[in-house]
C-alpha positions as a Markdown table, in Angstrom:
| # | Residue | x | y | z |
|---|---|---|---|---|
| 1 | Met | 121.8 | 88.0 | 80.2 |
| 2 | Ala | 119.6 | 87.6 | 83.1 |
| 3 | Leu | 116.2 | 88.2 | 83.5 |
| 4 | Leu | 115.4 | 89.8 | 87.0 |
| 5 | Ile | 112.4 | 89.9 | 88.5 |
| 6 | Phe | 111.8 | 92.0 | 91.4 |
| 7 | Asp | 108.9 | 91.8 | 94.2 |
| 8 | Leu | 108.2 | 95.7 | 95.2 |
| 9 | Asp | 107.5 | 95.7 | 99.2 |
| 10 | Gly | 110.3 | 94.8 | 101.0 |
| 11 | Thr | 112.8 | 94.4 | 98.3 |
| 12 | Ile | 112.2 | 98.0 | 96.2 |
| 13 | Val | 110.6 | 100.0 | 98.8 |
| 14 | Asp | 109.3 | 100.2 | 102.3 |
| 15 | Ser | 105.8 | 102.0 | 102.2 |
| 16 | Thr | 104.9 | 100.7 | 105.6 |
| 17 | Asp | 104.7 | 104.3 | 107.4 |
| 18 | Tyr | 102.8 | 105.9 | 104.5 |
| 19 | Leu | 100.3 | 102.8 | 104.3 |
| 20 | Thr | 99.6 | 102.8 | 108.1 |
| 21 | Arg | 98.6 | 106.4 | 108.0 |
| 22 | Ala | 96.7 | 105.8 | 104.9 |
| 23 | Ile | 94.7 | 102.9 | 106.4 |
| 24 | His | 94.2 | 105.0 | 109.7 |
| 25 | Leu | 92.6 | 107.7 | 107.8 |
| 26 | Ser | 90.5 | 105.6 | 105.8 |
| 27 | Ile | 88.6 | 104.2 | 108.5 |
| 28 | Glu | 88.4 | 107.2 | 110.8 |
| 29 | Asp | 85.0 | 107.2 | 110.6 |
| 30 | Met | 84.4 | 103.3 | 111.5 |
| 31 | Pro | 84.9 | 103.3 | 115.2 |
| 32 | His | 84.1 | 99.5 | 115.0 |
| 33 | Ile | 87.5 | 98.8 | 113.1 |
| 34 | Glu | 90.4 | 98.6 | 115.3 |
| 35 | Glu | 93.5 | 100.7 | 113.9 |
| 36 | Pro | 96.0 | 98.2 | 112.6 |
| 37 | Ser | 99.7 | 98.6 | 113.8 |
| 38 | Arg | 102.4 | 99.3 | 111.7 |
| 39 | Glu | 103.7 | 95.6 | 112.6 |
| 40 | Arg | 100.4 | 93.9 | 111.6 |
| 41 | Ile | 100.5 | 95.8 | 108.4 |
| 42 | Gln | 104.0 | 95.1 | 107.5 |
| 43 | Ser | 103.6 | 91.3 | 108.4 |
| 44 | Ala | 100.8 | 91.3 | 105.6 |
| 45 | Phe | 103.1 | 92.2 | 102.9 |
| 46 | Gly | 103.3 | 89.6 | 100.6 |
| 47 | Leu | 99.5 | 88.4 | 100.9 |
| 48 | Thr | 97.3 | 88.5 | 98.1 |
| 49 | Gly | 94.5 | 91.2 | 98.2 |
| 50 | Gly | 91.8 | 89.7 | 100.1 |
| 51 | Asp | 94.0 | 87.8 | 102.4 |
| 52 | Phe | 95.9 | 91.1 | 103.1 |
| 53 | Trp | 92.9 | 92.8 | 104.3 |
| 54 | Ala | 91.5 | 90.1 | 106.4 |
| 55 | Lys | 94.6 | 90.1 | 108.2 |
| 56 | Val | 95.1 | 93.8 | 108.4 |
| 57 | Ile | 91.3 | 94.7 | 109.3 |
| 58 | Pro | 89.5 | 91.6 | 110.2 |
| 59 | Gln | 86.3 | 93.7 | 111.7 |
| 60 | Ala | 85.7 | 95.1 | 108.0 |
| 61 | Ser | 82.8 | 93.6 | 106.0 |
| 62 | Ala | 83.4 | 93.0 | 102.4 |
| 63 | Gln | 81.6 | 96.1 | 101.2 |
| 64 | Glu | 83.7 | 98.2 | 103.9 |
| 65 | Val | 86.8 | 96.7 | 102.5 |
| 66 | Ile | 86.0 | 97.8 | 98.8 |
| 67 | Met | 85.4 | 101.3 | 100.5 |
| 68 | Ile | 88.8 | 101.5 | 102.5 |
| 69 | Arg | 91.1 | 100.1 | 99.7 |
| 70 | Glu | 89.6 | 103.3 | 97.5 |
| 71 | Arg | 90.3 | 105.8 | 100.4 |
| 72 | Arg | 93.6 | 104.1 | 100.8 |
| 73 | Arg | 94.7 | 104.3 | 97.4 |
| 74 | Ile | 93.7 | 108.0 | 97.4 |
| 75 | Phe | 95.4 | 108.8 | 100.7 |
| 76 | Leu | 98.6 | 106.7 | 99.9 |
| 77 | Glu | 99.2 | 108.4 | 96.5 |
| 78 | Gln | 98.9 | 112.0 | 98.6 |
| 79 | Leu | 101.2 | 111.0 | 101.0 |
| 80 | Val | 103.9 | 109.4 | 99.1 |
| 81 | Lys | 104.3 | 112.1 | 96.3 |
| 82 | Gly | 107.4 | 113.8 | 96.9 |
| 83 | Asn | 108.8 | 111.3 | 99.3 |
| 84 | Asp | 111.5 | 108.6 | 99.0 |
| 85 | Ile | 110.2 | 105.2 | 99.8 |
| 86 | Leu | 113.1 | 103.2 | 98.2 |
| 87 | Phe | 115.4 | 101.2 | 100.2 |
| 88 | Pro | 119.1 | 102.5 | 100.2 |
| 89 | Gly | 121.0 | 102.0 | 97.1 |
| 90 | Val | 117.8 | 100.7 | 94.9 |
| 91 | Arg | 117.7 | 103.6 | 92.2 |
| 92 | Glu | 121.8 | 103.1 | 91.7 |
| 93 | Thr | 121.6 | 99.4 | 91.3 |
| 94 | Leu | 118.4 | 99.3 | 89.1 |
| 95 | Ala | 120.4 | 101.6 | 86.9 |
| 96 | Ala | 123.9 | 99.5 | 87.1 |
| 97 | Leu | 121.7 | 96.2 | 86.4 |
| 98 | Lys | 119.8 | 97.9 | 83.3 |
| 99 | Glu | 122.9 | 99.6 | 82.0 |
| 100 | Ala | 124.8 | 95.9 | 82.0 |
| 101 | Gly | 122.4 | 94.8 | 79.6 |
| 102 | His | 119.9 | 93.0 | 82.1 |
| 103 | Thr | 116.2 | 92.7 | 81.7 |
| 104 | Leu | 114.4 | 94.3 | 84.8 |
| 105 | Ser | 110.7 | 93.3 | 85.5 |
| 106 | Thr | 108.6 | 93.3 | 88.8 |
| 107 | Ala | 106.2 | 90.5 | 90.2 |
| 108 | Ser | 104.1 | 91.7 | 93.2 |
| 109 | Asn | 101.0 | 91.1 | 94.9 |
| 110 | Cys | 99.4 | 94.5 | 94.5 |
| 111 | Gly | 96.9 | 96.1 | 92.6 |
| 112 | Glu | 97.9 | 97.9 | 89.2 |
| 113 | Arg | 97.3 | 101.5 | 90.5 |
| 114 | Tyr | 99.9 | 100.8 | 93.7 |
| 115 | Leu | 102.6 | 99.3 | 91.2 |
| 116 | Asp | 101.9 | 102.6 | 89.0 |
| 117 | Met | 102.1 | 104.6 | 92.0 |
| 118 | Val | 105.5 | 103.1 | 93.0 |
| 119 | Leu | 106.8 | 103.4 | 89.5 |
| 120 | Asp | 106.1 | 106.8 | 89.0 |
| 121 | Thr | 106.5 | 108.6 | 92.4 |
| 122 | Gln | 109.8 | 107.0 | 92.7 |
| 123 | Glu | 110.7 | 107.5 | 89.0 |
| 124 | Ile | 112.2 | 104.1 | 88.4 |
| 125 | Arg | 109.8 | 103.1 | 85.4 |
| 126 | Gln | 112.6 | 103.5 | 83.2 |
| 127 | Tyr | 114.5 | 100.4 | 84.5 |
| 128 | Phe | 111.6 | 98.0 | 84.1 |
| 129 | Thr | 110.6 | 96.1 | 81.1 |
| 130 | Asn | 106.8 | 95.1 | 81.1 |
| 131 | Pro | 106.4 | 95.6 | 84.6 |
| 132 | Ile | 103.2 | 93.5 | 86.1 |
| 133 | Cys | 101.4 | 92.7 | 89.3 |
| 134 | Leu | 98.8 | 90.3 | 90.4 |
| 135 | Gly | 95.9 | 93.0 | 89.9 |
| 136 | Ser | 97.1 | 93.8 | 86.5 |
| 137 | Ile | 97.0 | 90.5 | 85.0 |
| 138 | Gly | 93.4 | 89.1 | 87.3 |
| 139 | Gly | 95.9 | 86.5 | 88.8 |
| 140 | Glu | 95.4 | 84.9 | 92.1 |
| 141 | Lys | 99.2 | 84.1 | 93.3 |
| 142 | Lys | 102.3 | 85.0 | 92.6 |
| 143 | Ala | 103.4 | 82.5 | 90.3 |
| 144 | Asp | 100.7 | 83.6 | 87.9 |
| 145 | Ile | 102.8 | 86.8 | 87.5 |
| 146 | Leu | 105.6 | 84.5 | 86.4 |
| 147 | Ser | 103.9 | 82.9 | 84.0 |
| 148 | Glu | 102.9 | 85.7 | 82.1 |
| 149 | His | 106.2 | 87.0 | 82.1 |
| 150 | Phe | 107.3 | 83.7 | 80.8 |
| 151 | Asn | 104.9 | 84.1 | 77.8 |
| 152 | Val | 107.1 | 87.1 | 76.9 |
| 153 | Phe | 110.5 | 86.4 | 78.0 |
| 154 | Pro | 112.5 | 83.2 | 78.1 |
| 155 | Lys | 112.8 | 81.4 | 81.4 |
| 156 | Lys | 116.2 | 80.6 | 81.0 |
| 157 | Asp | 118.6 | 82.9 | 83.3 |
| 158 | Ala | 115.6 | 84.3 | 85.1 |
| 159 | Tyr | 115.5 | 85.2 | 88.8 |
| 160 | Leu | 113.1 | 86.1 | 91.5 |
| 161 | Ile | 114.1 | 88.6 | 93.9 |
| 162 | Gly | 112.0 | 89.1 | 97.1 |
| 163 | Asp | 111.9 | 89.1 | 101.0 |
| 164 | Arg | 108.7 | 86.3 | 101.5 |
| 165 | Ser | 107.9 | 82.8 | 101.3 |
| 166 | Ser | 105.4 | 83.9 | 98.7 |
| 167 | Asp | 108.5 | 84.9 | 96.4 |
| 168 | Ile | 110.0 | 81.5 | 97.2 |
| 169 | Glu | 107.0 | 79.7 | 96.5 |
| 170 | Ala | 106.4 | 81.3 | 93.2 |
| 171 | Ala | 109.9 | 80.9 | 92.1 |
| 172 | His | 110.2 | 77.4 | 92.9 |
| 173 | Ala | 106.6 | 76.3 | 91.0 |
| 174 | His | 108.8 | 77.7 | 88.1 |
| 175 | His | 112.1 | 76.1 | 88.9 |
| 176 | Ile | 113.9 | 79.4 | 88.8 |
| 177 | Pro | 116.1 | 80.6 | 91.4 |
| 178 | Val | 115.1 | 83.1 | 94.1 |
| 179 | Leu | 117.0 | 85.4 | 95.9 |
| 180 | Ile | 115.9 | 86.6 | 99.4 |
| 181 | Cys | 116.5 | 90.0 | 100.6 |
| 182 | Thr | 117.3 | 89.4 | 104.5 |
| 183 | Tyr | 116.7 | 93.6 | 104.7 |
| 184 | Gly | 113.1 | 93.1 | 104.1 |
| 185 | Phe | 109.8 | 92.1 | 105.9 |
| 186 | Gly | 110.6 | 88.2 | 106.1 |
| 187 | Asn | 112.0 | 86.1 | 108.8 |
| 188 | Glu | 114.7 | 83.4 | 109.1 |
| 189 | Glu | 111.9 | 80.9 | 109.1 |
| 190 | Glu | 110.5 | 81.8 | 105.6 |
| 191 | Trp | 114.0 | 82.1 | 104.1 |
| 192 | Gln | 115.0 | 78.3 | 104.6 |
| 193 | Ala | 114.1 | 77.3 | 101.0 |
| 194 | Ala | 115.5 | 80.3 | 99.2 |
| 195 | Asp | 118.8 | 79.8 | 96.6 |
| 196 | Gly | 120.5 | 82.8 | 97.9 |
| 197 | Arg | 120.3 | 85.8 | 100.0 |
| 198 | Ile | 121.3 | 89.5 | 100.1 |
| 199 | Ser | 121.8 | 91.6 | 102.9 |
| 200 | Ala | 122.0 | 95.0 | 100.6 |
| 201 | Ile | 120.4 | 95.3 | 97.5 |
| 202 | Gln | 123.7 | 96.6 | 96.0 |
| 203 | Glu | 124.9 | 93.1 | 96.6 |
| 204 | Leu | 123.1 | 92.4 | 93.2 |
| 205 | Val | 125.6 | 94.3 | 90.9 |
| 206 | Pro | 128.7 | 92.0 | 91.4 |
| 207 | Met | 126.5 | 88.8 | 91.2 |
| 208 | Phe | 125.3 | 89.7 | 87.9 |
| 209 | Ala | 128.5 | 91.5 | 86.5 |
| 210 | Asn | 129.1 | 90.6 | 82.8 |
């Protein structure tokens, strides 16, 4: 059986529209900060916390970023609640892979509250074993999340499924295969070093059929 470790944004979910709205609401009383476009926000997915905010709202001071992040969290939870942000076929694919006996987990450069928000509002927590993210382990890069996983699970037959260069770098740092989701937020240049590609998440089911 395989250990399948999933990135979140661009792989499992697309929260871009809600996140864009949440950030805009968070900076309404900060006219010196330019509203980031949907495209700018989406291009920052895969970056770690500090780098993400530096790209999305470069005019904000460190103290303002702390305030904006907390506001964003509250607004985002309110906006996403009751709405489906899963890519098509995700729920069915996760259920089928778990039913087949594979172990599923997560590796995202997000904070713990965001991870919990995705798992709980989308009602997919039951499919994952030991879901973790960069924030929950206090790590610095995605490879650190994989290190944490491999303290619990054997590395043999482990795969990382993602959409950005950060996923490829993390997987290759641990010498495990990485499958890139071309429906996600990356681009052809980023994907060159991937070990495989899928154009829809449902393609994982026959790939890992018993």
